[in-house]
N, C-alpha and C positions, 0 to 999 in steps of 0.2 A: 866488868860485868856486861856492858853494852856490847862489847866485841863478841862475847860468848853468845849473847842473845841473837846477834846478827848471824853468827855461824849456825845457830839452831834453826833460824828461819830458812836457810839454804838446805840444811839437812832434812827439815820437815818437808820441804817441797820435793826433795828427791824421794823420800819415803812415800809420799802421796803418789808420785809418778809410778813407782814400782808397784804399789798396790793397784793402781788403775790398770797397769799392764796385766796383772793376773785376772782382774775382772774382765778385761777385754778378751783374754784368751778363753776364759770360761764361756763368755757370750758367743764367741765364734764357734767353739766346739759344740755348743748346745743351743743353736738358734731356734730349735723347735720348742724350747721351753717357754713358759708363760712369763716373758720378761716385761718389765716396765722400768721407767726411769727411777721410780722410787725403790724398786727391788735392786736395781744396779747399785744405787747408793747404799742400801742396806747390806748388800753383799760386800761392797768395798769396806764398809765399817767393820764387818765381821772378819774379813781377811786382814785388815790393817794391823790388828793387835798382835797376831803371831808372826806376820811377815813385814810389817812396817818398821820395826825396831832395827832390823839388820842393816838396811840401807842408811837409816838415820845415823847409827853408830859408825858405819863404814865411811860416810861422808866426813864426819868429825875427825876420825882417826886419819883419813886420807889427807885432809887439809893440814893437820899438824905434821904429818910425815913429809909432805912436800915442802912445808915451811922449814922443817929441820934439814932436809937435804939441800935446800937452796941457801941456808944459813942467814936468812933475813926474814923480816916480818912481811907477810903478804897483805895486799890490799883487801879490804873487806868492808861490806856495807849490807844493808838489808836486801835480801834476795840478790846477792852479788852475782853479776853476770859471769865473771871468771870462774867462780866456784860452781855455779849451776851448769855452765856449758860442759865442763869436764865431768862433773858427776852425772849429768844427763847423758853424756857420751858413753860412760861406763854402763849405765842402765840400758841404753839403746843397744849396745853391743851384746850384752847378756840377754836382752829380750829377743834379738834376732836369732841367737843360738837356741833359746827356749822355743821359739816359734818353729824353727827349722826342725828341731827334734820331734816336736809334736806332729808336724806335717808328715815326717817320715814314718813315725810309728802308727799314726792313725790314717794312713792313706787308703786303707780298705774300709775304714769305718766312717768316713766322711762323704757326704753327698758332693756332687760337683760344685754346688753353690758354696758349701762350707769350705771345701778345698780352695776355691777361688778366693774366698775371704781370708783364709789363713795365709795363702801365698801373697795376697795383696798386702796383708799386715806385715808379713816378713819383709817385703820390698820397701814398705814405708818406713819400717824401723831401721833398715839398713841405710836408707837415705837420710833419716833423722840423725843417725850416728855420724854420718859424714858431714851433715850440716853443723852439728855441734862441734865437731873437730875444727871445721873451717872458722866458725865464730870464735872459738877459743884461741885459735892461731892468730886471727885478726886482732883480737884484744891483746894478745901477748906482744905483737909487733907494733901496735898502735895504742899504747896504754892511755894516751891523752884524749882518745876519742870519747865522745859523750856516750856513756854506757847505756843511757835510756834508748838512744837510737839503735844501738846494736842489740840491746835486750829485747826489743819488740819482736825479734825473730823467734825467740823462745816460745812465747805463748802461741804464735802462729804455727810453728812446727808441731807443737803438742796437739793443737786442735786438728791439724791435718792427719796425723798418724792415728788418731782415735776416731775420726769420722770417715775417712776414705774406705777402709776395709769393710765397714758395715754397709756402706752404700753399694760397694761392689757386690757383696754377697746377696743383698736384698733384691738386686735386679734379677737374680736367678732362683729365687726361693720357690719351692714346691711344697705341697701339703706334707706334713710329717707322715712317714710310712706306717706308724703305729695306728693310724686312724682307719686303715683299710684291712679287710680280711678276705683274701682271695680264695676262690674255689676252683676245682679242677673241672674243665669243660669236657675232657675225654672220659670214656667209661673206665670203670675200675679194672685192675688186672684180674684175669681169670686163670692164669697159670704162672708158675714160677715161685714155688715154695722157698722160704728163706728163714734162716736163723742168723740173727745179727748180734754179735757180742761186742759191746764197747768197753774197752779197758782204759779207764782214766789214768793217764800218766805213764802208759807203757811205752818203751823205747827199744829199738833194735840195738842201741848202744849197750844195753844191759843184757838183752836176750842172746845176742850172738856170742859173747864170751861164755855164757852159761851153756849154750848148745855145744860149743867146742869142748867143754869139759864133760859133756854127757849128762848134764843135770836137768835138761828140759826135753825129754824125748818126744813129747806130743807137739811142742812148738817146732821141733825139728821136722816132724812129719808134716806139719802145716806149711812150713817154709819150703821143704824139698818136694813135696807132692802136691802142694797147692800152687797158687800164683799170686804175686803181688810185689810189694816193696815199700820203700819209705814214702811217706805222704807229707808233702809240704804243708806246714801249718801257717797260721796268721799270727803276726806280732802286733800288739801284746796278746799272748795266748791265754784266753780265759774260756772256761768250760762252756758257759751258756752261749756266747756268740759263736763259738766254734761248732757246737752241735747244731745250732740254727743254720749255720752256713752249710754244714754237711747235708742236711735234709731239705734245703731249699735250692742249693746250687747257686746261690746268689751271695754277694758280699754283704757284710753287716750294714753298709750304707743303704742297701736296697731292702733287705728284709727287716731292718729296724731294730734288731737285737744287738745293741752296740756295747753292752757291758754286762758283767756278772751281777751288778747291784745297781740300785738307785742311790744317789747321794743327795741328802736333804740338808739344807741349811735352815734350821728352824728360825733363827733370828732374822733371816732375810726372806723367809717364806718362799723359797725357791728350791726346786729339785731338778736334777738332770742326771745324765748317764755317763758322760765323759769328763773325767777330771784331768787337768793338766799333768803331764808326766814330768819327772824330776822334781827337785826341791823338796822331796819327801812330803808332797802336798797332802796326801790322804792321812798319813800317820800324824803329821803335825796338827792338822785341823781336828782330827779325832781326839788327840790328847788334850787339846785346849777346849773341847766340848763344842766347837763351832760346827762340826759335821756329824751327821747321823747316817749310818749305812743301813739301807732298807732292802727288802726283797723286791724284785721287779714284778710287774704285772704278770699274771698267769697266762694270759692270751696275747702276749706281746709279740706281734709279727706283722709284716706288711707284704708278704710274698707267699706264693703257693708253697706248701711243704709236702714231703713224701706221703704223710699220713692222710692228706686230703683225698688221695685216690681210693682210700678204703672206706667208702661211705655207702655203697650200694650193696644190698644183701645178696645179690647174685654174683658178687666178686669174691676175691680172697678176703679172709678175715685176718685182722692184725691184733697182736697182743704186745703192749708196750709197758715196760717196767723201768721206772726211775730214769727216764730219758725224755729229752725235750720233745713235747708232743702237744702243741697248742691247737687242739682240734675240739670243736664243740659237738661233733657227732662222728662216731667211729663204728664201723662194722667189726666188732671185736671187743677188746677190753684194754683199758689203760690203768696203770697203778703207779703211785709213787712208792717210795720206800718208807714203811712205817717208822723206821728208826731215825729218819732225818727230818728236822722241822721245816726244811725248805721245799718239801714235796708233799703232795696231798693225795691220798689213795682215792681212786675212782672205781674200785671194784664193785661188781653187783652185790646186792645184799647177801645172796646165798654163798658168796665166797669170803665174806668178811670174817666169819668165824674161822674158816680155814686159814686165812692170812694171820690171824692172831696165834693160831696153833703153830704155824710155820715160824713166826717170830720167836716163840718160846723154844722150839726145837733148834733154831739157828743159834740162839744164845748159848745153849748147852754145848753145841758143836764148836762154837767159837772159843769158849773157855777151855774146852778140852784141847783144841789145837794150840792155843797159846801156852798152856802148861807143857805141852809136848815141845814147843819151840824153846821154852826156857830150860827144859831138861832138868827140872827140879831145883833150879837155882833160886835162892831166896831173893826177892826184890826189895831193896830198901824203901822206906816210907817216902823219901823224896823222889823216887822213880816210879811210884805207883801210877802216876798219870800216864807213863809210857805203856805200862801193862794194860791200863784201861783203854788207851788209844788203839792198841793192837786188837783187843777184844771187840771194840766197837767197829773197827774196820772190817774184820772178818765176819762179824755178826751181820753187818749191813750187806755184804756181798752174798753170804749164804742165804739171807732172807730174800734178796732180789732174785737170785738164781732159782730158788725153790718156788717162788711165786710164778716166775716165768714158766717153769716146767708144768705148772698146774693149768695154764691158760688153754692149752690144746688148740692153738690157732695156726693158720697157714703161714703167716709171717709173724715171727717172734723176735722182739728186739729188747735187749736188757743191757743196762749199764752197770759195770762193777767199778766202784770208785775207791775201794779200800787201798789199792796200791798208791794212788795219789795222796791219800791221807797219811800213809806211813812214810812215803818218800820225802815228805816235807820235814820230818823230824828224826829220821833214822838214816845213818850214812850207808851208802851202797859200797861197802868196803871191798867187794870183789872186783869193782870196775877200775881200780887203780889207786895210786897213792893219794890222789887229790880227794878221794872219798874216805880217807882214813879217819877214824873216830877222833872227836875232839878230846874226850875224856877216856883214857884207856881202861878205867875202872868199869865202864859200861859194857863189858864183854858179852853180857847176857843179851843185849839188844843189837850187837854188831851185825848179825845176819838176818835181821828182820826183812829187809827189802829182798834179799836173795831168797829167803824162805817164802816170801809172798809171791815171787815169780813161780816158785815151785807149786804153790797153791793154785795159781792160775793155770799152770801146766796140767794139773789134775782136772780142772774144769774143762779145759780144751779137749783133753782126752775123752772125757765123758761124752761131749758132743760129737767128736769124731767117730767114736765107736757106735753111737746110736743114730747117726745121720741117715735119714731115709734116702733111697737111691735117686729120687726125683727132687731133692732139696739141695740148696746151696748154703754153705756156711761162710759167713763173712765175719772176720775178726778185725776190728779197727781201733786205732788209738789216735785221737785228734792232736795230742801233744805228748812230748816226753818230759823228762825232768833233768834239770841241770843243778850242779852245786852252786849254792849262793856264795858270793864273795864274802870275805871276812868282815868288811865294813857293814854289809847288810845284816849279818848275824849279830854284830855288836850292837847295832841300832835296836834290834828286837830285844836283846838282853837288857839294854838300858831302859826299855819300856816295860820291864818286868814281865815279859812274855816268855813262853818256852822257846829256847833258841832253835830256829829251824836250820836245816842244813841243805835243803833243796828247794827249788822253785821252778816255775815254768812261764814266767812273764815273757821271756825271750826264747821260748821253745825248750828243747830242740824239737825237730820234726817227729811226728808219729809214724804210724805204718798202717797198711791195709793189705789183707790177705784173704783170698777166696779158696774154698775147697769144695769139690763136688765132681760129679761125673761129667759136667759140661766144661770143666776147667782144664786148661793145658798144664800138665804137671811140670813144675819147675820154671814156669815162665815168670819173667820179672818185668816190672814197669819202671820207667825212669821219670815220667812226667806226672805222676799222681799228685793231686792236691786235695784240699778239703772240698773243692768244687766237683770232684770226679765221681763221688759215690752215687749221687742221685741219677745222673745220666746213665751210669752203668746199671743200676737197679732197674730203671725204666726199660732199658734195652733188654735186660734179662727176662723181664716179665712181659715183653711183647708190646710195650707202649712206645709211642714216638717221643723223641727227645725235643724239648723246647730250644729253639735257637737263641732264646734270651738267657739261657743258662750259661754260666761262666766256664764250666768244665767240659771235658770231652769224655766220650765213652772209653773205658779201658778195655779196648777190643783184644789187646794182647793176652789178657788172662783167660780168654775163652778158647776152647779147642777149635780146630779147623772145621770139624763136622758141625759143631753148633753154629758157627758163623755162617756156614753155607746154607743152613736151613733156617736161620733167623737173621735176615737182612735188617740193617738199621733203617729207621725212618725218622723224619723230622717234621715239626710244625713250627710256625713262628712263635707261638706261646700256648701254654696250657691255661693261663689265668683268665678268669672272667669275673665280673663284678658279682657280689653275692645277691 
């Protein structure tokens, strides 16, 4: 019994180390949060129960496995140095890989100080692992050495790897970007009418095969007679940070919108925006009740955005529907989608009754389209949620589009998110065998994604046919959709959730296309990214481009005549303090 208790002491120390690693990673990724020593301990206590058991059991099983392979009883005492060094070495190597993965994924989402802290922690953990291996090797070849003298290295090494990264990052800290709200110093645009359509989840990987089959004639017109190409997205691809990047021309580390949600730990009384990637961190903590996902602040930003230019009454008016628009004053209108709880309508009182009528009309149109899609096929009771999902997706897009058509503004921007909603749960069977349905009995829903692209093709056709001669049409998708691997789908099934088949955490890239009299028909761009739209729109509307913006003007999409009469101009920055 004493031997088991001694082994448990080593296993418990290893589990505490691994829990402290996760707390350290959360702290480095979210140093703008209101941290305190007490909150760090509370967070560690919260994380320990779902994540501390795994290294504890692994240490015990590893000890008996090594003992079995060597065929003899191994030395053991309270907080045994041989056991701790090798278990700490395993934790250190896994930690280095964990920090490396987060540093790569979040490179556009972290400030220089946070990146320095993360890289510093990665280096410290790599050296920590090497130190543990050397200590374990020394103990193996010199077993009669006094273990207390050798073991003093362990707490010293642990103290270093937890203190140095924080000290490095705090030397370069700056105020969190969410505390500032920039304004445009330049006058508002007075020319350059625009219609911008954001297609959430659209991808050329799906559009091009359908065009080759003649199923998307209006997309074909847009691609062949317009100009554009693929648009590089950011990884991890989340809607809110991507749209914020598009309309600020700055990375998430600068504009401050780093996540789709806020993550709140009620027991630790702490909330932040970046969760560690891998280890199923969010799903595990949600299932255990330790984590609550919340909506982010409505006016969350720390950089100038495109809509800040539309504030003066003598400039162009802007109408924004269901799109990231953190502005407190706008010459025009902005509206959320009444169907989705994460958006708030900001329409003037005289348009609220019209919006309610549009929502009712859109519901009827959505139900009619879904019935046409199913072709009279009876849907089983267990699949009713799929039918409701299709109705809600089309309903939301119809509602957003019809509200945008009623705004009558010079610049109109609307986001259609239904394709993203359906692509998560319905296979895109036309794109190849990898998208073949899981259950062959679900033939009624096999073509939902394909039909949805047809629905968007009709919408594009409406705007193409009614586009004014002096206006520019921009169709943009900030990310595409990829099939989820089988293990991810299995995890969702085990959590009693509807099994998704698609996701966009790792992209793929979206696209951007322009159409109008000022566009060079058929021109393609090779270097478009989510940073490119804002400089391009400012150039089109005759405003100088800020040198502090990450992207470049997509000059190749414009005709020679337009470029000759509209030279590009630049200024250091547009941003001024409010």
